[in-house]
A tleap script that builds the chain and sets N, CA, C and O, in Angstrom:
source leaprc.protein.ff14SB
mol = sequence {
  NMET ASN MET ASN GLU ILE LYS LYS THR MET
  LEU GLU SER LYS ASN TRP ALA ILE TYR GLY
  ALA THR PRO ASP LYS ASN LYS PHE GLY TYR
  LYS ILE PRO THR ARG MET LYS ASN HIE GLY
  TYR ASN VAL PHE GLY ILE ASN PRO LYS TYR
  LYS GLY GLU THR VAL ASN ASP VAL GLU ILE
  TYR SER SER LEU ASP GLU ILE ASN GLU LYS
  ILE ASP CYS ILE ASP ILE VAL VAL ASN PRO
  LYS ILE ALA MET MET VAL ILE ASP GLU ALA
  VAL LYS ASN GLY ILE LYS TYR LEU TRP PHE
  GLN PRO GLY THR TRP ASP ASP GLU VAL ILE
  LYS LYS ALA LEU ASP ASN ASN LEU ASN ILE
  VAL TYR GLY HIE CYS VAL TYR ALA ILE LEU
  GLY MET GLU CGLU
}
set mol.1.N position { 120.548 92.301 44.440 }
set mol.1.CA position { 120.160 93.025 45.643 }
set mol.1.C position { 118.742 92.639 46.030 }
set mol.1.O position { 117.867 92.511 45.173 }
set mol.2.N position { 118.522 92.454 47.322 }
set mol.2.CA position { 117.149 92.221 47.763 }
set mol.2.C position { 116.456 93.568 47.994 }
set mol.2.O position { 117.096 94.618 47.937 }
set mol.3.N position { 115.155 93.532 48.253 }
set mol.3.CA position { 114.398 94.777 48.350 }
set mol.3.C position { 114.884 95.671 49.490 }
set mol.3.O position { 114.891 96.893 49.340 }
set mol.4.N position { 115.288 95.098 50.620 }
set mol.4.CA position { 115.791 95.930 51.719 }
set mol.4.C position { 117.076 96.652 51.330 }
set mol.4.O position { 117.275 97.808 51.705 }
set mol.5.N position { 117.944 95.981 50.584 }
set mol.5.CA position { 119.179 96.623 50.119 }
set mol.5.C position { 118.872 97.721 49.105 }
set mol.5.O position { 119.491 98.785 49.120 }
set mol.6.N position { 117.918 97.454 48.231 }
set mol.6.CA position { 117.507 98.465 47.250 }
set mol.6.C position { 116.917 99.673 47.973 }
set mol.6.O position { 117.238 100.817 47.649 }
set mol.7.N position { 116.060 99.414 48.944 }
set mol.7.CA position { 115.437 100.495 49.716 }
set mol.7.C position { 116.509 101.350 50.395 }
set mol.7.O position { 116.441 102.578 50.349 }
set mol.8.N position { 117.490 100.711 51.019 }
set mol.8.CA position { 118.578 101.428 51.697 }
set mol.8.C position { 119.355 102.287 50.698 }
set mol.8.O position { 119.626 103.458 50.964 }
set mol.9.N position { 119.710 101.712 49.559 }
set mol.9.CA position { 120.430 102.460 48.523 }
set mol.9.C position { 119.620 103.665 48.071 }
set mol.9.O position { 120.161 104.759 47.909 }
set mol.10.N position { 118.332 103.464 47.868 }
set mol.10.CA position { 117.484 104.559 47.406 }
set mol.10.C position { 117.386 105.662 48.452 }
set mol.10.O position { 117.485 106.843 48.120 }
set mol.11.N position { 117.194 105.287 49.705 }
set mol.11.CA position { 117.056 106.294 50.756 }
set mol.11.C position { 118.357 107.062 50.988 }
set mol.11.O position { 118.339 108.160 51.543 }
set mol.12.N position { 119.479 106.491 50.566 }
set mol.12.CA position { 120.769 107.183 50.668 }
set mol.12.C position { 121.065 108.032 49.429 }
set mol.12.O position { 122.042 108.781 49.413 }
set mol.13.N position { 120.237 107.921 48.402 }
set mol.13.CA position { 120.401 108.700 47.169 }
set mol.13.C position { 119.709 110.045 47.332 }
set mol.13.O position { 118.709 110.141 48.044 }
set mol.14.N position { 120.220 111.077 46.690 }
set mol.14.CA position { 119.719 112.426 46.960 }
set mol.14.C position { 118.779 113.017 45.915 }
set mol.14.O position { 117.896 113.797 46.269 }
set mol.15.N position { 118.940 112.672 44.643 }
set mol.15.CA position { 118.127 113.305 43.594 }
set mol.15.C position { 116.971 112.404 43.184 }
set mol.15.O position { 117.171 111.346 42.588 }
set mol.16.N position { 115.766 112.838 43.510 }
set mol.16.CA position { 114.558 112.053 43.259 }
set mol.16.C position { 113.595 112.812 42.347 }
set mol.16.O position { 113.392 114.016 42.499 }
set mol.17.N position { 113.014 112.089 41.406 }
set mol.17.CA position { 111.892 112.599 40.614 }
set mol.17.C position { 110.627 111.948 41.162 }
set mol.17.O position { 110.595 110.740 41.395 }
set mol.18.N position { 109.595 112.746 41.364 }
set mol.18.CA position { 108.320 112.248 41.885 }
set mol.18.C position { 107.284 112.338 40.771 }
set mol.18.O position { 106.838 113.429 40.418 }
set mol.19.N position { 106.904 111.190 40.221 }
set mol.19.CA position { 105.875 111.150 39.181 }
set mol.19.C position { 104.509 111.222 39.841 }
set mol.19.O position { 104.168 110.395 40.686 }
set mol.20.N position { 103.730 112.225 39.444 }
set mol.20.CA position { 102.410 112.413 40.026 }
set mol.20.C position { 102.392 113.555 41.025 }
set mol.20.O position { 101.454 113.674 41.813 }
set mol.21.N position { 103.433 114.408 41.003 }
set mol.21.CA position { 103.476 115.568 41.899 }
set mol.21.C position { 102.270 116.461 41.615 }
set mol.21.O position { 101.843 116.608 40.470 }
set mol.22.N position { 101.735 117.048 42.673 }
set mol.22.CA position { 100.531 117.866 42.544 }
set mol.22.C position { 100.505 118.957 43.614 }
set mol.22.O position { 101.059 118.770 44.697 }
set mol.23.N position { 99.867 120.096 43.324 }
set mol.23.CA position { 99.689 121.122 44.349 }
set mol.23.C position { 98.530 120.819 45.307 }
set mol.23.O position { 98.295 121.586 46.241 }
set mol.24.N position { 97.809 119.724 45.097 }
set mol.24.CA position { 96.677 119.348 45.951 }
set mol.24.C position { 97.196 118.783 47.274 }
set mol.24.O position { 97.716 117.668 47.319 }
set mol.25.N position { 97.052 119.556 48.342 }
set mol.25.CA position { 97.604 119.192 49.657 }
set mol.25.C position { 97.019 117.913 50.235 }
set mol.25.O position { 97.589 117.349 51.169 }
set mol.26.N position { 95.902 117.444 49.704 }
set mol.26.CA position { 95.268 116.224 50.216 }
set mol.26.C position { 95.818 114.953 49.575 }
set mol.26.O position { 95.460 113.850 49.990 }
set mol.27.N position { 96.675 115.090 48.581 }
set mol.27.CA position { 97.161 113.920 47.842 }
set mol.27.C position { 98.613 113.611 48.188 }
set mol.27.O position { 99.380 114.488 48.585 }
set mol.28.N position { 98.966 112.337 48.026 }
set mol.28.CA position { 100.339 111.928 48.301 }
set mol.28.C position { 101.317 112.521 47.295 }
set mol.28.O position { 102.512 112.605 47.577 }
set mol.29.N position { 100.836 112.930 46.138 }
set mol.29.CA position { 101.683 113.614 45.171 }
set mol.29.C position { 102.133 114.981 45.658 }
set mol.29.O position { 103.041 115.577 45.080 }
set mol.30.N position { 101.510 115.480 46.710 }
set mol.30.CA position { 101.933 116.700 47.402 }
set mol.30.C position { 102.722 116.338 48.657 }
set mol.30.O position { 103.787 116.898 48.921 }
set mol.31.N position { 102.184 115.396 49.422 }
set mol.31.CA position { 102.779 115.054 50.716 }
set mol.31.C position { 104.171 114.434 50.587 }
set mol.31.O position { 105.069 114.759 51.364 }
set mol.32.N position { 104.353 113.546 49.615 }
set mol.32.CA position { 105.638 112.854 49.476 }
set mol.32.C position { 106.761 113.816 49.088 }
set mol.32.O position { 107.789 113.830 49.765 }
set mol.33.N position { 106.616 114.626 48.026 }
set mol.33.CA position { 107.727 115.533 47.714 }
set mol.33.C position { 108.010 116.528 48.837 }
set mol.33.O position { 109.161 116.902 49.061 }
set mol.34.N position { 106.965 116.957 49.541 }
set mol.34.CA position { 107.153 117.886 50.650 }
set mol.34.C position { 107.962 117.230 51.765 }
set mol.34.O position { 108.914 117.824 52.272 }
set mol.35.N position { 107.594 116.020 52.145 }
set mol.35.CA position { 108.321 115.320 53.209 }
set mol.35.C position { 109.758 115.021 52.779 }
set mol.35.O position { 110.690 115.168 53.570 }
set mol.36.N position { 109.933 114.607 51.538 }
set mol.36.CA position { 111.286 114.306 51.060 }
set mol.36.C position { 112.151 115.564 51.065 }
set mol.36.O position { 113.313 115.520 51.469 }
set mol.37.N position { 111.592 116.671 50.623 }
set mol.37.CA position { 112.323 117.951 50.632 }
set mol.37.C position { 112.713 118.309 52.066 }
set mol.37.O position { 113.836 118.748 52.315 }
set mol.38.N position { 111.792 118.122 53.000 }
set mol.38.CA position { 112.062 118.418 54.411 }
set mol.38.C position { 113.148 117.520 54.996 }
set mol.38.O position { 113.776 117.875 55.993 }
set mol.39.N position { 113.372 116.364 54.384 }
set mol.39.CA position { 114.408 115.431 54.833 }
set mol.39.C position { 115.720 115.624 54.070 }
set mol.39.O position { 116.632 114.806 54.194 }
set mol.40.N position { 115.819 116.679 53.295 }
set mol.40.CA position { 117.075 117.020 52.645 }
set mol.40.C position { 117.300 116.453 51.259 }
set mol.40.O position { 118.393 116.585 50.707 }
set mol.41.N position { 116.288 115.828 50.689 }
set mol.41.CA position { 116.426 115.304 49.330 }
set mol.41.C position { 116.258 116.429 48.309 }
set mol.41.O position { 115.550 117.403 48.565 }
set mol.42.N position { 116.908 116.292 47.159 }
set mol.42.CA position { 116.665 117.168 46.015 }
set mol.42.C position { 115.508 116.532 45.247 }
set mol.42.O position { 115.629 115.422 44.731 }
set mol.43.N position { 114.402 117.240 45.180 }
set mol.43.CA position { 113.173 116.661 44.646 }
set mol.43.C position { 112.722 117.436 43.411 }
set mol.43.O position { 112.728 118.667 43.389 }
set mol.44.N position { 112.333 116.689 42.393 }
set mol.44.CA position { 111.831 117.248 41.150 }
set mol.44.C position { 110.482 116.604 40.872 }
set mol.44.O position { 110.393 115.386 40.725 }
set mol.45.N position { 109.433 117.416 40.800 }
set mol.45.CA position { 108.109 116.888 40.522 }
set mol.45.C position { 107.910 116.666 39.034 }
set mol.45.O position { 108.449 117.402 38.207 }
set mol.46.N position { 107.132 115.646 38.700 }
set mol.46.CA position { 106.783 115.409 37.298 }
set mol.46.C position { 105.277 115.207 37.196 }
set mol.46.O position { 104.703 114.301 37.801 }
set mol.47.N position { 104.659 116.084 36.409 }
set mol.47.CA position { 103.234 115.994 36.129 }
set mol.47.C position { 102.926 117.009 35.026 }
set mol.47.O position { 102.919 118.212 35.289 }
set mol.48.N position { 102.672 116.551 33.804 }
set mol.48.CA position { 102.429 117.491 32.700 }
set mol.48.C position { 101.308 118.488 32.983 }
set mol.48.O position { 101.327 119.609 32.476 }
set mol.49.N position { 100.348 118.085 33.782 }
set mol.49.CA position { 99.207 118.957 34.100 }
set mol.49.C position { 99.642 120.192 34.891 }
set mol.49.O position { 99.020 121.248 34.776 }
set mol.50.N position { 100.698 120.070 35.687 }
set mol.50.CA position { 101.134 121.169 36.553 }
set mol.50.C position { 102.523 121.692 36.190 }
set mol.50.O position { 103.188 122.319 37.015 }
set mol.51.N position { 102.957 121.437 34.963 }
set mol.51.CA position { 104.275 121.883 34.507 }
set mol.51.C position { 104.469 123.373 34.788 }
set mol.51.O position { 103.591 124.189 34.508 }
set mol.52.N position { 105.631 123.712 35.344 }
set mol.52.CA position { 105.962 125.103 35.619 }
set mol.52.C position { 105.525 125.590 36.983 }
set mol.52.O position { 105.949 126.660 37.420 }
set mol.53.N position { 104.686 124.828 37.666 }
set mol.53.CA position { 104.274 125.216 39.012 }
set mol.53.C position { 105.339 124.792 40.015 }
set mol.53.O position { 106.129 123.882 39.762 }
set mol.54.N position { 105.342 125.467 41.152 }
set mol.54.CA position { 106.256 125.121 42.236 }
set mol.54.C position { 105.428 124.860 43.482 }
set mol.54.O position { 104.552 125.649 43.835 }
set mol.55.N position { 105.711 123.754 44.139 }
set mol.55.CA position { 104.998 123.376 45.353 }
set mol.55.C position { 106.032 123.183 46.457 }
set mol.55.O position { 106.849 122.264 46.390 }
set mol.56.N position { 106.000 124.047 47.472 }
set mol.56.CA position { 106.973 123.965 48.579 }
set mol.56.C position { 108.408 123.859 48.066 }
set mol.56.O position { 109.164 122.988 48.496 }
set mol.57.N position { 108.772 124.739 47.156 }
set mol.57.CA position { 110.117 124.776 46.560 }
set mol.57.C position { 110.434 123.568 45.693 }
set mol.57.O position { 111.600 123.334 45.378 }
set mol.58.N position { 109.437 122.801 45.302 }
set mol.58.CA position { 109.630 121.678 44.387 }
set mol.58.C position { 109.037 122.088 43.038 }
set mol.58.O position { 107.827 122.268 42.908 }
set mol.59.N position { 109.903 122.232 42.046 }
set mol.59.CA position { 109.429 122.597 40.713 }
set mol.59.C position { 108.853 121.370 40.020 }
set mol.59.O position { 109.375 120.263 40.154 }
set mol.60.N position { 107.769 121.581 39.279 }
set mol.60.CA position { 107.115 120.481 38.573 }
set mol.60.C position { 107.407 120.590 37.077 }
set mol.60.O position { 107.235 121.644 36.465 }
set mol.61.N position { 107.851 119.477 36.511 }
set mol.61.CA position { 108.193 119.362 35.095 }
set mol.61.C position { 107.192 118.427 34.416 }
set mol.61.O position { 106.445 117.713 35.086 }
set mol.62.N position { 107.184 118.438 33.078 }
set mol.62.CA position { 106.272 117.528 32.385 }
set mol.62.C position { 106.892 116.158 32.155 }
set mol.62.O position { 106.171 115.176 31.981 }
set mol.63.N position { 108.249 116.076 32.153 }
set mol.63.CA position { 108.910 114.785 31.952 }
set mol.63.C position { 110.344 114.846 32.467 }
set mol.63.O position { 110.863 115.920 32.771 }
set mol.64.N position { 110.969 113.688 32.560 }
set mol.64.CA position { 112.372 113.612 32.976 }
set mol.64.C position { 113.283 114.386 32.035 }
set mol.64.O position { 114.296 114.938 32.465 }
set mol.65.N position { 112.932 114.431 30.764 }
set mol.65.CA position { 113.776 115.081 29.763 }
set mol.65.C position { 114.008 116.560 30.049 }
set mol.65.O position { 114.981 117.131 29.558 }
set mol.66.N position { 113.141 117.188 30.828 }
set mol.66.CA position { 113.266 118.618 31.122 }
set mol.66.C position { 114.182 118.906 32.308 }
set mol.66.O position { 114.540 120.060 32.540 }
set mol.67.N position { 114.562 117.888 33.053 }
set mol.67.CA position { 115.359 118.081 34.267 }
set mol.67.C position { 116.840 118.034 33.903 }
set mol.67.O position { 117.301 117.091 33.261 }
set mol.68.N position { 117.575 119.056 34.319 }
set mol.68.CA position { 118.995 119.145 33.982 }
set mol.68.C position { 119.910 118.476 35.001 }
set mol.68.O position { 121.127 118.462 34.811 }
set mol.69.N position { 119.369 117.934 36.053 }
set mol.69.CA position { 120.146 117.225 37.074 }
set mol.69.C position { 120.105 115.732 36.787 }
set mol.69.O position { 119.188 115.244 36.127 }
set mol.70.N position { 121.103 115.010 37.285 }
set mol.70.CA position { 121.089 113.548 37.192 }
set mol.70.C position { 120.116 113.024 38.246 }
set mol.70.O position { 120.278 113.309 39.433 }
set mol.71.N position { 119.129 112.277 37.835 }
set mol.71.CA position { 118.144 111.707 38.752 }
set mol.71.C position { 118.615 110.322 39.179 }
set mol.71.O position { 118.946 109.479 38.345 }
set mol.72.N position { 118.640 110.101 40.498 }
set mol.72.CA position { 119.058 108.807 41.045 }
set mol.72.C position { 117.898 107.824 41.122 }
set mol.72.O position { 118.053 106.638 40.833 }
set mol.73.N position { 116.730 108.334 41.517 }
set mol.73.CA position { 115.578 107.474 41.812 }
set mol.73.C position { 114.296 108.149 41.355 }
set mol.73.O position { 114.204 109.374 41.270 }
set mol.74.N position { 113.317 107.315 41.066 }
set mol.74.CA position { 111.977 107.809 40.744 }
set mol.74.C position { 111.005 107.224 41.756 }
set mol.74.O position { 110.995 106.018 42.002 }
set mol.75.N position { 110.185 108.098 42.340 }
set mol.75.CA position { 109.087 107.658 43.198 }
set mol.75.C position { 107.812 107.807 42.384 }
set mol.75.O position { 107.559 108.862 41.801 }
set mol.76.N position { 107.018 106.759 42.346 }
set mol.76.CA position { 105.845 106.721 41.476 }
set mol.76.C position { 104.571 106.832 42.299 }
set mol.76.O position { 104.296 106.011 43.174 }
set mol.77.N position { 103.792 107.884 41.988 }
set mol.77.CA position { 102.549 108.166 42.705 }
set mol.77.C position { 101.422 108.315 41.674 }
set mol.77.O position { 100.591 109.219 41.767 }
set mol.78.N position { 101.416 107.410 40.696 }
set mol.78.CA position { 100.398 107.426 39.636 }
set mol.78.C position { 99.830 106.023 39.490 }
set mol.78.O position { 100.363 105.074 40.066 }
set mol.79.N position { 98.766 105.885 38.733 }
set mol.79.CA position { 98.135 104.571 38.582 }
set mol.79.C position { 99.015 103.628 37.749 }
set mol.79.O position { 99.917 104.083 37.045 }
set mol.80.N position { 98.758 102.329 37.829 }
set mol.80.CA position { 99.597 101.350 37.125 }
set mol.80.C position { 99.714 101.581 35.617 }
set mol.80.O position { 100.767 101.313 35.037 }
set mol.81.N position { 98.662 102.069 34.980 }
set mol.81.CA position { 98.727 102.318 33.533 }
set mol.81.C position { 99.802 103.363 33.223 }
set mol.81.O position { 100.595 103.188 32.298 }
set mol.82.N position { 99.825 104.437 33.992 }
set mol.82.CA position { 100.842 105.474 33.794 }
set mol.82.C position { 102.203 104.971 34.266 }
set mol.82.O position { 103.230 105.321 33.683 }
set mol.83.N position { 102.219 104.156 35.316 }
set mol.83.CA position { 103.486 103.593 35.810 }
set mol.83.C position { 104.203 102.812 34.713 }
set mol.83.O position { 105.433 102.807 34.660 }
set mol.84.N position { 103.451 102.159 33.845 }
set mol.84.CA position { 104.062 101.432 32.728 }
set mol.84.C position { 104.855 102.389 31.833 }
set mol.84.O position { 105.936 102.045 31.357 }
set mol.85.N position { 104.318 103.582 31.609 }
set mol.85.CA position { 105.017 104.579 30.794 }
set mol.85.C position { 106.224 105.148 31.538 }
set mol.85.O position { 107.241 105.473 30.926 }
set mol.86.N position { 106.106 105.265 32.856 }
set mol.86.CA position { 107.225 105.761 33.663 }
set mol.86.C position { 108.411 104.807 33.553 }
set mol.86.O position { 109.559 105.244 33.481 }
set mol.87.N position { 108.134 103.515 33.540 }
set mol.87.CA position { 109.204 102.522 33.377 }
set mol.87.C position { 109.948 102.777 32.068 }
set mol.87.O position { 111.179 102.764 32.040 }
set mol.88.N position { 109.208 103.006 30.989 }
set mol.88.CA position { 109.841 103.289 29.694 }
set mol.88.C position { 110.728 104.528 29.770 }
set mol.88.O position { 111.841 104.537 29.244 }
set mol.89.N position { 110.231 105.569 30.425 }
set mol.89.CA position { 111.002 106.812 30.538 }
set mol.89.C position { 112.242 106.607 31.413 }
set mol.89.O position { 113.299 107.172 31.133 }
set mol.90.N position { 112.113 105.809 32.460 }
set mol.90.CA position { 113.270 105.509 33.316 }
set mol.90.C position { 114.350 104.790 32.521 }
set mol.90.O position { 115.526 105.147 32.592 }
set mol.91.N position { 113.947 103.781 31.766 }
set mol.91.CA position { 114.901 103.013 30.955 }
set mol.91.C position { 115.582 103.934 29.942 }
set mol.91.O position { 116.801 103.891 29.776 }
set mol.92.N position { 114.794 104.758 29.275 }
set mol.92.CA position { 115.321 105.689 28.265 }
set mol.92.C position { 116.364 106.632 28.865 }
set mol.92.O position { 117.334 106.997 28.201 }
set mol.93.N position { 116.158 107.024 30.125 }
set mol.93.CA position { 117.044 107.982 30.784 }
set mol.93.C position { 118.101 107.328 31.672 }
set mol.93.O position { 118.848 108.022 32.361 }
set mol.94.N position { 118.167 106.006 31.660 }
set mol.94.CA position { 119.203 105.309 32.414 }
set mol.94.C position { 119.020 105.325 33.920 }
set mol.94.O position { 119.991 105.193 34.665 }
set mol.95.N position { 117.787 105.485 34.375 }
set mol.95.CA position { 117.510 105.491 35.816 }
set mol.95.C position { 117.144 104.078 36.234 }
set mol.95.O position { 116.221 103.480 35.681 }
set mol.96.N position { 117.865 103.545 37.209 }
set mol.96.CA position { 117.752 102.130 37.570 }
set mol.96.C position { 116.952 101.869 38.842 }
set mol.96.O position { 116.686 100.713 39.171 }
set mol.97.N position { 116.562 102.923 39.565 }
set mol.97.CA position { 115.886 102.741 40.853 }
set mol.97.C position { 114.497 103.369 40.825 }
set mol.97.O position { 114.354 104.575 40.619 }
set mol.98.N position { 113.473 102.540 41.034 }
set mol.98.CA position { 112.088 103.002 41.064 }
set mol.98.C position { 111.413 102.529 42.344 }
set mol.98.O position { 111.594 101.391 42.777 }
set mol.99.N position { 110.636 103.419 42.936 }
set mol.99.CA position { 109.870 103.104 44.143 }
set mol.99.C position { 108.402 103.259 43.783 }
set mol.99.O position { 107.944 104.353 43.453 }
set mol.100.N position { 107.669 102.154 43.850 }
set mol.100.CA position { 106.241 102.160 43.542 }
set mol.100.C position { 105.451 102.299 44.836 }
set mol.100.O position { 105.476 101.407 45.684 }
set mol.101.N position { 104.756 103.410 44.986 }
set mol.101.CA position { 103.918 103.622 46.165 }
set mol.101.C position { 102.730 102.651 46.126 }
set mol.101.O position { 102.366 102.163 45.055 }
set mol.102.N position { 102.129 102.372 47.279 }
set mol.102.CA position { 100.942 101.509 47.291 }
set mol.102.C position { 99.876 102.030 46.314 }
set mol.102.O position { 99.592 103.227 46.268 }
set mol.103.N position { 99.304 101.125 45.553 }
set mol.103.CA position { 98.265 101.473 44.587 }
set mol.103.C position { 98.782 101.866 43.214 }
set mol.103.O position { 97.993 102.142 42.311 }
set mol.104.N position { 100.102 101.894 43.047 }
set mol.104.CA position { 100.665 102.333 41.767 }
set mol.104.C position { 101.162 101.181 40.908 }
set mol.104.O position { 101.630 101.395 39.789 }
set mol.105.N position { 101.065 99.976 41.417 }
set mol.105.CA position { 101.625 98.834 40.699 }
set mol.105.C position { 100.661 97.661 40.705 }
set mol.105.O position { 99.775 97.552 41.553 }
set mol.106.N position { 100.865 96.790 39.732 }
set mol.106.CA position { 100.193 95.497 39.682 }
set mol.106.C position { 101.236 94.498 39.173 }
set mol.106.O position { 102.387 94.873 38.950 }
set mol.107.N position { 100.854 93.255 38.991 }
set mol.107.CA position { 101.819 92.230 38.570 }
set mol.107.C position { 102.480 92.573 37.237 }
set mol.107.O position { 103.668 92.317 37.041 }
set mol.108.N position { 101.706 93.152 36.330 }
set mol.108.CA position { 102.238 93.508 35.010 }
set mol.108.C position { 103.315 94.597 35.121 }
set mol.108.O position { 104.336 94.540 34.436 }
set mol.109.N position { 103.078 95.578 35.981 }
set mol.109.CA position { 104.049 96.659 36.199 }
set mol.109.C position { 105.345 96.096 36.775 }
set mol.109.O position { 106.435 96.415 36.301 }
set mol.110.N position { 105.216 95.258 37.798 }
set mol.110.CA position { 106.406 94.687 38.440 }
set mol.110.C position { 107.184 93.833 37.445 }
set mol.110.O position { 108.412 93.906 37.390 }
set mol.111.N position { 106.477 93.029 36.664 }
set mol.111.CA position { 107.145 92.184 35.670 }
set mol.111.C position { 107.912 93.038 34.666 }
set mol.111.O position { 109.058 92.731 34.339 }
set mol.112.N position { 107.293 94.096 34.182 }
set mol.112.CA position { 107.960 94.961 33.206 }
set mol.112.C position { 109.204 95.611 33.811 }
set mol.112.O position { 110.244 95.685 33.156 }
set mol.113.N position { 109.104 96.077 35.043 }
set mol.113.CA position { 110.260 96.703 35.701 }
set mol.113.C position { 111.399 95.702 35.856 }
set mol.113.O position { 112.553 96.018 35.567 }
set mol.114.N position { 111.075 94.503 36.310 }
set mol.114.CA position { 112.105 93.475 36.498 }
set mol.114.C position { 112.679 93.008 35.161 }
set mol.114.O position { 113.882 92.765 35.056 }
set mol.115.N position { 111.834 92.881 34.144 }
set mol.115.CA position { 112.308 92.490 32.810 }
set mol.115.C position { 113.291 93.512 32.238 }
set mol.115.O position { 114.121 93.181 31.391 }
set mol.116.N position { 113.188 94.764 32.713 }
set mol.116.CA position { 114.090 95.828 32.276 }
set mol.116.C position { 115.272 96.012 33.232 }
set mol.116.O position { 115.997 97.005 33.165 }
set mol.117.N position { 115.448 95.026 34.126 }
set mol.117.CA position { 116.577 95.028 35.073 }
set mol.117.C position { 116.619 96.262 35.968 }
set mol.117.O position { 117.693 96.769 36.290 }
set mol.118.N position { 115.440 96.740 36.366 }
set mol.118.CA position { 115.372 97.875 37.274 }
set mol.118.C position { 115.378 97.377 38.713 }
set mol.118.O position { 114.896 96.283 39.007 }
set mol.119.N position { 115.926 98.185 39.595 }
set mol.119.CA position { 115.905 97.908 41.029 }
set mol.119.C position { 114.666 98.588 41.587 }
set mol.119.O position { 114.532 99.809 41.506 }
set mol.120.N position { 113.764 97.801 42.150 }
set mol.120.CA position { 112.472 98.365 42.540 }
set mol.120.C position { 112.124 98.065 43.991 }
set mol.120.O position { 112.540 97.066 44.577 }
set mol.121.N position { 111.332 98.992 44.538 }
set mol.121.CA position { 110.706 98.811 45.842 }
set mol.121.C position { 109.211 98.936 45.616 }
set mol.121.O position { 108.758 99.864 44.945 }
set mol.122.N position { 108.448 98.019 46.167 }
set mol.122.CA position { 106.986 98.102 46.112 }
set mol.122.C position { 106.437 97.452 47.375 }
set mol.122.O position { 107.096 96.617 47.993 }
set mol.123.N position { 105.227 97.845 47.748 }
set mol.123.CA position { 104.645 97.325 48.980 }
set mol.123.C position { 105.098 98.091 50.214 }
set mol.123.O position { 104.736 97.732 51.334 }
set mol.124.N position { 105.884 99.140 50.020 }
set mol.124.CA position { 106.353 100.002 51.108 }
set mol.124.C position { 106.085 101.448 50.699 }
set mol.124.O position { 106.086 101.774 49.512 }
set mol.125.N position { 105.859 102.300 51.674 }
set mol.125.CA position { 105.556 103.706 51.400 }
set mol.125.C position { 106.703 104.585 51.895 }
set mol.125.O position { 106.995 104.603 53.091 }
set mol.126.N position { 107.351 105.311 50.992 }
set mol.126.CA position { 108.464 106.179 51.375 }
set mol.126.C position { 107.986 107.275 52.327 }
set mol.126.O position { 108.739 107.698 53.203 }
set mol.127.N position { 106.758 107.734 52.169 }
set mol.127.CA position { 106.196 108.761 53.051 }
set mol.127.C position { 106.141 108.249 54.486 }
set mol.127.O position { 106.526 108.959 55.415 }
set mol.128.N position { 105.668 107.027 54.669 }
set mol.128.CA position { 105.577 106.435 56.010 }
set mol.128.C position { 106.964 106.168 56.582 }
set mol.128.O position { 107.204 106.421 57.763 }
set mol.129.N position { 107.874 105.662 55.764 }
set mol.129.CA position { 109.229 105.363 56.244 }
set mol.129.C position { 109.917 106.634 56.716 }
set mol.129.O position { 110.518 106.644 57.790 }
set mol.130.N position { 109.843 107.701 55.939 }
set mol.130.CA position { 110.454 108.959 56.358 }
set mol.130.C position { 109.731 109.547 57.560 }
set mol.130.O position { 110.348 110.220 58.386 }
set mol.131.N position { 108.428 109.300 57.669 }
set mol.131.CA position { 107.659 109.782 58.815 }
set mol.131.C position { 108.102 109.152 60.118 }
set mol.131.O position { 107.996 109.772 61.177 }
set mol.132.N position { 108.601 107.915 60.054 }
set mol.132.CA position { 109.081 107.239 61.261 }
set mol.132.C position { 110.359 107.880 61.786 }
set mol.132.O position { 110.706 107.710 62.955 }
set mol.133.N position { 111.063 108.619 60.926 }
set mol.133.CA position { 112.309 109.263 61.327 }
set mol.133.C position { 112.073 110.636 61.944 }
set mol.133.O position { 113.007 111.251 62.459 }
set mol.134.N position { 110.839 111.119 61.896 }
set mol.134.CA position { 110.552 112.469 62.412 }
set mol.134.C position { 110.323 112.451 63.903 }
set mol.134.O position { 110.069 113.496 64.502 }
savepdb mol mol.pdb
quit
């Protein structure tokens, strides 16, 4: 699959985990899950710092292991160092679709994701794409 096909598949998937979810309204970790929820996605926030908090009806968990729903896709809103760990957690949980927001990836991150046969989107912002539909 090319990146446009992966992007289309991901945008048609309903259950998303957002790594880097935050109650800080100025950050994309707040804006992205809020916009996705408003577009009808089932959104689960992940951020150990805010575990147990709810932001705009999006519950925040410390890891994928705490979520009882099947996650289709992961949106990554953390730095590349943490993104490397997210890849490991995705592989462990059998999640094949990852979306790296701008600033969350570098060549090493992309190589690791591809080496693990993950379907990835990078260089595109899901927040902006969904914003064009509003």
